[in-house]
C-alpha positions as CSV (number, residue, x, y, z in Angstrom):
1,X,-18.8,-20.3,-13.1
2,X,-15.4,-18.7,-13.6
3,X,-13.5,-17.6,-10.6
4,X,-10.9,-14.8,-10.9
5,X,-8.7,-13.2,-8.3
6,X,-9.5,-9.6,-7.5
7,X,-6.9,-8.7,-4.9
8,X,-5.7,-5.1,-5.0
9,X,-6.7,-4.5,-8.6
10,X,-9.5,-2.0,-7.8
11,X,-7.2,0.0,-5.6
12,X,-4.5,0.1,-8.2
13,X,-7.1,1.1,-10.9
14,X,-8.4,3.9,-8.7
15,X,-4.9,5.4,-8.2
16,X,-4.0,5.0,-11.8
17,X,-7.1,6.8,-13.0
18,X,-6.7,9.5,-10.4
19,X,-3.2,10.1,-11.7
20,X,-4.5,9.7,-15.3
21,X,-1.5,7.5,-16.3
22,X,-3.3,6.2,-19.4
23,X,-4.2,9.8,-20.5
24,X,-0.6,11.1,-20.0
25,X,0.9,8.2,-21.9
26,X,-1.6,8.4,-24.8
27,X,-1.0,12.2,-25.1
28,X,2.7,11.7,-25.9
29,X,2.4,8.3,-27.6
30,X,-0.8,8.5,-29.7
31,X,0.5,6.5,-32.7
32,X,0.7,2.8,-33.1
33,X,-2.2,1.9,-30.8
34,X,-4.6,-0.7,-32.0
35,X,-8.3,0.0,-32.2
36,X,-9.0,-2.2,-29.2
37,X,-6.4,-1.0,-26.6
38,X,-4.2,2.1,-26.4
39,X,-0.6,2.3,-25.2
40,X,-1.8,4.0,-22.1
41,X,-4.2,1.2,-21.2
42,X,-1.4,-1.4,-21.7
43,X,0.9,0.6,-19.4
44,X,-1.7,0.8,-16.8
45,X,-2.2,-3.0,-17.0
46,X,1.5,-3.5,-16.7
47,X,1.7,-1.3,-13.6
48,X,-1.1,-3.2,-12.0
49,X,0.7,-6.4,-12.8
50,X,3.9,-5.2,-11.0
51,X,1.8,-4.1,-8.0
52,X,-0.2,-7.3,-7.6
53,X,1.7,-10.3,-9.1
54,X,4.8,-9.4,-11.1
55,X,5.3,-11.6,-14.1
56,X,7.6,-11.6,-17.2
57,X,6.1,-10.3,-20.4
58,X,5.3,-13.7,-21.8
59,X,3.2,-14.5,-18.6
60,X,1.3,-11.3,-18.3
61,X,-1.5,-12.6,-20.5
62,X,-1.9,-15.6,-18.2
63,X,-2.0,-13.3,-15.2
64,X,-4.8,-11.3,-16.8
65,X,-6.8,-14.4,-17.4
66,X,-6.5,-15.5,-13.7
67,X,-7.1,-12.1,-12.3
68,X,-10.1,-9.8,-12.9
69,X,-8.2,-7.6,-15.3
70,X,-11.0,-7.5,-17.9
71,X,-13.6,-6.6,-15.3
72,X,-11.5,-3.9,-13.6
73,X,-9.6,-2.4,-16.6
74,X,-11.9,-3.4,-19.5
75,X,-9.0,-5.2,-21.4
76,X,-9.4,-8.6,-22.8
77,X,-6.5,-10.9,-21.6
78,X,-5.6,-11.8,-25.2
79,X,-4.7,-8.2,-25.9
80,X,-1.9,-8.3,-23.3
81,X,0.3,-10.7,-25.2
82,X,4.0,-10.1,-25.1
83,X,4.2,-8.6,-28.6
84,X,1.6,-5.9,-27.7
85,X,3.3,-5.2,-24.4
86,X,6.7,-4.8,-26.1
87,X,5.2,-2.4,-28.6
88,X,3.9,-0.2,-25.8
89,X,7.2,-0.3,-24.0
90,X,9.0,0.7,-27.2
91,X,6.6,3.5,-27.7
92,X,7.1,5.1,-24.3
93,X,10.9,4.5,-24.1
94,X,11.8,7.9,-25.7
95,X,9.4,9.7,-23.4
96,X,10.0,8.1,-20.1
97,X,11.3,11.1,-18.3
98,X,8.5,13.3,-19.5
99,X,5.9,10.7,-18.5
100,X,7.4,10.1,-15.1
101,X,7.7,13.8,-14.4
102,X,4.1,14.5,-15.5
103,X,2.8,11.7,-13.4
104,X,4.9,12.9,-10.4
105,X,3.7,16.5,-10.8
106,X,0.1,15.3,-11.0
107,X,0.6,13.2,-7.8
108,X,1.9,16.2,-5.9
109,X,-1.3,18.1,-6.8
110,X,-3.8,15.3,-6.6
111,X,-2.7,14.0,-3.2
112,X,-1.3,17.2,-1.7
113,X,2.2,15.8,-1.3
114,X,4.4,18.2,0.7
115,X,7.6,18.8,-1.4
116,X,9.2,21.2,1.1
117,X,12.0,18.7,1.2
118,X,13.2,16.0,-1.2
119,X,15.6,13.1,-0.6
120,X,17.9,12.0,-3.4
121,X,20.0,8.8,-3.7
122,X,22.1,7.2,-6.4
123,X,23.0,3.6,-6.9
124,X,24.7,1.5,-9.5
125,X,23.9,-1.9,-10.9
126,X,26.7,-4.0,-12.2
127,X,26.1,-6.3,-15.2
128,X,27.9,-9.3,-16.6
129,X,28.6,-9.5,-20.3
130,X,30.4,-7.5,-23.0
131,X,27.7,-4.9,-23.9
132,X,29.8,-3.2,-26.6
133,X,29.0,0.5,-27.0
134,X,28.5,0.2,-30.7
135,X,25.6,-2.2,-30.1
136,X,23.7,0.2,-27.8
137,X,21.4,3.0,-28.9
138,X,22.9,6.5,-28.2
139,X,19.6,8.0,-27.3
140,X,19.4,5.9,-24.1
141,X,21.7,5.4,-21.2
142,X,24.7,3.3,-22.3
143,X,26.0,0.4,-20.2
144,X,29.7,1.1,-19.5
145,X,32.5,1.3,-17.0
146,X,32.3,3.8,-14.2
147,X,32.6,4.0,-10.4
148,X,30.4,1.1,-9.1
149,X,29.1,1.1,-5.5
150,X,29.9,-2.6,-5.2
151,X,33.5,-2.0,-6.2
152,X,33.3,-4.4,-9.1
153,X,35.5,-2.3,-11.4
154,X,35.8,-5.3,-13.7
155,X,32.1,-5.1,-14.6
156,X,30.2,-2.5,-16.6
157,X,27.3,-0.8,-15.0
158,X,24.2,1.3,-15.3
159,X,23.2,3.9,-12.8
160,X,19.9,5.0,-11.3
161,X,18.8,7.9,-9.1
162,X,15.6,8.1,-7.0
163,X,14.0,11.1,-5.4
164,X,11.3,10.8,-2.7
165,X,9.3,13.3,-0.7
166,X,10.1,13.7,3.0
167,X,6.3,13.6,3.3
168,X,5.8,9.8,3.5
169,X,8.9,8.8,1.5
170,X,6.8,8.8,-1.7
171,X,8.9,8.2,-4.9
172,X,8.3,11.2,-7.2
173,X,11.2,11.0,-9.7
174,X,13.6,8.4,-11.0
175,X,16.3,8.6,-13.7
176,X,18.5,6.1,-15.3
177,X,22.1,7.1,-16.3
178,X,24.8,5.5,-18.3
179,X,27.6,3.7,-16.6
180,X,30.1,6.4,-17.1
181,X,27.8,9.4,-16.4
182,X,29.5,12.0,-14.2
183,X,27.8,12.7,-10.8
184,X,27.5,16.4,-11.7
185,X,25.2,15.7,-14.6
186,X,23.2,13.3,-12.5
187,X,22.6,15.7,-9.7
188,X,22.0,18.8,-11.7
189,X,19.7,17.0,-14.2
190,X,17.7,15.6,-11.3
191,X,17.3,19.0,-9.7
192,X,16.0,20.5,-12.9
193,X,13.4,17.8,-13.2
194,X,12.4,18.1,-9.5
195,X,12.1,21.8,-9.8
196,X,9.8,21.5,-12.8
197,X,7.6,19.1,-10.9
198,X,7.5,21.2,-7.7
199,X,6.6,24.4,-9.7
200,X,7.3,27.6,-7.8
201,X,7.9,25.8,-4.5
202,X,11.5,25.8,-3.3
203,X,12.9,22.8,-1.5
204,X,16.3,21.6,-0.2
205,X,17.7,18.4,-1.6
206,X,19.0,15.9,1.0
207,X,21.5,13.4,-0.2
208,X,24.4,11.3,1.0
209,X,28.1,12.1,1.1
210,X,28.6,11.2,-2.6
211,X,27.0,14.6,-3.3
212,X,29.9,16.4,-1.7
213,X,32.6,17.1,-4.3
214,X,33.9,20.5,-5.5
215,X,32.4,20.2,-8.9
216,X,28.9,19.1,-7.7
217,X,28.7,21.7,-4.9
218,X,29.9,24.4,-7.3
219,X,27.1,23.4,-9.8
220,X,24.5,23.4,-7.1
221,X,25.5,26.8,-5.7
222,X,25.5,28.3,-9.2
223,X,22.0,26.9,-9.8
224,X,20.9,28.2,-6.4
225,X,20.0,24.7,-5.3
226,X,19.8,24.2,-1.6
227,X,21.3,21.0,-0.2
228,X,22.1,19.1,2.9
229,X,24.6,16.2,2.9
230,X,27.2,14.7,5.2
231,X,30.8,15.6,4.7
232,X,33.0,12.7,3.6
233,X,35.3,11.6,6.5
234,X,38.4,12.7,4.6
235,X,37.2,16.3,4.3
236,X,37.1,16.9,8.1
237,X,40.3,16.3,10.0
238,X,40.1,14.5,13.4
239,X,41.8,17.4,15.1
240,X,38.6,19.4,14.4
241,X,36.4,17.0,16.2
242,X,38.9,16.4,19.0
243,X,38.8,20.1,19.8
244,X,35.0,20.1,20.3
245,X,33.2,19.7,23.7
246,X,29.9,17.9,23.5
247,X,28.8,19.7,26.7
248,X,29.1,23.0,24.9
249,X,26.8,21.8,22.0
250,X,23.1,22.3,21.7
251,X,20.9,19.3,22.5
252,X,18.5,18.5,19.6
253,X,14.9,17.8,20.5
254,X,14.7,14.7,18.4
255,X,15.1,10.9,18.8
256,X,15.0,8.1,16.3
257,X,11.9,5.9,16.1
258,X,13.7,2.9,17.5
259,X,14.1,4.8,20.8
260,X,10.4,5.9,21.0
261,X,9.5,3.4,23.7
262,X,12.7,3.8,25.7
263,X,12.9,6.1,28.8
264,X,14.5,9.5,28.1
265,X,17.8,8.6,29.8
266,X,18.3,5.6,27.5
267,X,17.5,7.4,24.2
268,X,20.1,8.4,21.7
269,X,21.0,12.0,22.2
270,X,22.2,14.4,19.5
271,X,24.0,17.7,20.0
272,X,25.0,20.2,17.4
273,X,27.4,23.1,16.8
274,X,27.9,25.2,13.7
275,X,30.8,26.7,11.8
276,X,31.8,26.9,8.1
277,X,33.6,24.6,5.7
278,X,35.6,25.6,2.6
279,X,36.0,23.4,-0.4
280,X,38.9,24.0,-2.8
281,X,38.9,23.0,-6.5
282,X,41.5,20.9,-8.3
283,X,42.9,24.0,-10.1
284,X,44.5,27.1,-8.5
285,X,42.1,29.3,-10.4
286,X,39.0,27.6,-8.9
287,X,37.3,29.9,-6.4
288,X,37.0,28.5,-2.9
289,X,33.4,27.5,-1.9
290,X,32.3,28.2,1.7
291,X,29.1,26.6,3.1
292,X,27.6,26.1,6.5
293,X,28.9,23.1,8.5
294,X,26.8,21.4,11.2
295,X,29.0,19.5,13.6
296,X,26.9,16.6,15.1
297,X,27.6,14.5,18.1
298,X,25.6,11.3,18.6
299,X,25.8,9.3,21.8
300,X,24.9,6.1,20.0
301,X,27.5,6.7,17.4
302,X,30.1,7.3,20.2
303,X,29.1,4.2,22.0
304,X,29.3,2.1,18.8
305,X,32.8,3.4,18.1
306,X,34.0,2.7,21.6
307,X,32.6,-0.8,21.6
308,X,34.2,-1.5,18.2
309,X,37.6,-0.2,19.4
310,X,37.4,-2.3,22.6
311,X,36.7,-5.3,20.5
312,X,39.6,-4.7,18.2
313,X,42.0,-4.1,21.1
314,X,40.9,-7.2,22.9
315,X,41.4,-9.4,19.8
316,X,44.7,-7.7,19.1
317,X,45.8,-8.3,22.7
318,X,44.9,-11.9,22.5
319,X,47.0,-12.3,19.3
320,X,49.9,-10.4,20.7
321,X,49.9,-12.3,24.0
322,X,50.1,-15.6,22.1
323,X,52.9,-14.2,20.0
324,X,54.8,-13.1,23.1
325,X,54.6,-16.6,24.5
326,X,55.6,-18.2,21.1
327,X,58.6,-15.8,20.6
328,X,61.9,-17.7,20.5
329,X,60.1,-21.0,19.9
330,X,59.8,-23.2,16.9
331,X,57.9,-20.9,14.5
332,X,59.3,-17.6,15.7
333,X,63.0,-18.2,16.3
334,X,64.1,-14.9,14.6
335,X,63.3,-11.3,15.1
336,X,62.3,-11.0,11.4
337,X,59.6,-13.6,11.8
338,X,58.2,-11.9,14.9
339,X,58.2,-8.5,13.3
340,X,56.4,-9.8,10.2
341,X,53.7,-11.4,12.4
342,X,53.3,-8.2,14.3
343,X,52.7,-6.4,11.0
344,X,50.0,-8.9,10.1
345,X,48.2,-8.5,13.5
346,X,48.4,-4.7,13.5
347,X,46.9,-4.4,10.0
348,X,44.2,-7.1,10.5
349,X,43.1,-5.7,13.9
350,X,43.6,-2.1,12.8
351,X,45.8,-1.1,15.7
352,X,48.9,0.1,13.8
353,X,48.5,3.7,15.1
354,X,48.4,2.8,18.8
355,X,50.6,-0.4,19.0
356,X,54.0,0.0,20.5
357,X,56.4,-3.0,20.6
358,X,60.0,-4.0,21.1
359,X,61.8,-7.2,20.2
360,X,64.9,-7.8,22.4
361,X,67.5,-10.5,22.9
362,X,67.1,-12.8,25.9
363,X,70.8,-13.2,26.1
364,X,70.8,-16.7,24.8
365,X,70.2,-15.6,21.2
366,X,66.5,-16.1,21.3
367,X,64.2,-13.1,20.7
368,X,61.6,-11.8,23.2
369,X,58.6,-9.6,22.5
370,X,57.1,-6.8,24.7
371,X,54.3,-4.6,23.7
372,X,51.6,-2.1,24.8
373,X,48.9,0.2,23.5
374,X,49.7,3.9,23.5
375,X,47.1,5.4,25.8
376,X,47.6,8.9,24.4
377,X,46.7,7.7,21.0
378,X,43.6,5.9,22.3
379,X,42.5,9.0,24.2
380,X,42.9,11.0,21.0
381,X,40.8,8.5,19.1
382,X,38.1,8.5,21.8
383,X,37.9,12.3,21.7
384,X,36.6,12.0,18.1
385,X,34.0,9.3,18.8
386,X,30.4,10.3,18.0
387,X,31.2,13.3,15.8
388,X,30.4,13.8,12.1
389,X,29.6,16.8,10.0
390,X,26.8,17.9,7.7
391,X,27.3,20.5,4.9
392,X,24.5,22.7,3.8
393,X,23.6,25.8,1.7
394,X,20.3,26.2,3.4
395,X,20.2,29.6,5.2
396,X,20.2,29.4,9.0
397,X,16.8,31.2,9.2
398,X,14.6,28.4,7.8
399,X,17.0,25.6,9.1
400,X,19.2,26.1,12.1
401,X,21.7,23.5,13.1
402,X,19.1,21.3,14.8
403,X,16.6,21.6,11.9
404,X,19.3,20.7,9.4
405,X,20.1,17.5,11.3
406,X,16.4,16.6,11.5
407,X,16.0,17.1,7.8
408,X,19.0,14.9,7.1
409,X,17.7,12.1,9.3
410,X,14.9,11.6,6.8
411,X,17.4,10.3,4.3
412,X,16.7,6.7,5.3
413,X,13.3,7.0,3.5
414,X,14.9,7.1,0.0
415,X,17.5,4.4,0.9
416,X,14.6,2.1,1.9
417,X,12.8,2.8,-1.3
């Protein structure tokens, strides 16, 4: 008697057949298949492998022998050798976007996925090695230098984008981009693909702050693509937030899942206001772009900022008190050495803006240090705590300020995926 592992293979097979993955692949890749197994069947087996017990190509055949692949998929393990797998992958490579889009569209219809809102996220993957451009195929994304998320500018990269539905965070579309691909081409290309999948249904795209640049927003507005994304911190001056009064903002009837079991008074509270935001282009001839701006205040965000500031001030005070005691002694006999050390502490503890200090002469030629934190500066910083801004082109009718915030809060789904 031969024992084989069944695991989730029947479940994977049921979903693959309902999505007709093999049929979709075989329709665009009919050539090169052997008489015994088609490219589509091989791809289904590979998907099942990734879902049950991921293995390198040279070990997939062994997996198929230990698992009930032949019984569930009707494929003899010997037909899943690494050479056959590689031929199937080579065959689908030029058609990946079409295959993925077709499968995604079929999933929307087959499972009734709500695509009233999509969440999009980009990431980059740095690679080690030379990867010369002349050794790469031009028809596929080229590994090259760009703007890596991990700040490793010395390494080349490849980029990837993922779109998921707000309904369950289901991945519906993925694209790979070359290392140097511009963000405009990434976003606009993804939106065209998503629109094709969603059919006539309109949807807003929710993304992170990397979406917000003049070129991208201009392209999205021109294509009449609705979006929601946070404004980069540098685009909204602190004076804007400091002039706002949370008490005058509208309370949002929403709380994060982590607060579900807490009493109402301990839950994070969100308040919103609305005005407009204008982006200007790099050239004088560029027309200004005006969009809705949702000003959001979060009590948890404010508490976090206050706690972080208190921690920084406490550590800075400890350092400065020690320096005050050491001033004029062995290591800090001159004003220059004290000033240099103050600069190190101020930068390290990030208190440069509020730190006020004076180095005086004790009368015997030794320096003395006095210092304090400027309370007016600290009060101004505290007035900004908890505020951030969302930019959107979604009209106020389907998505008021509160609805826009709730839509954005689903962005964690794509980041987890």
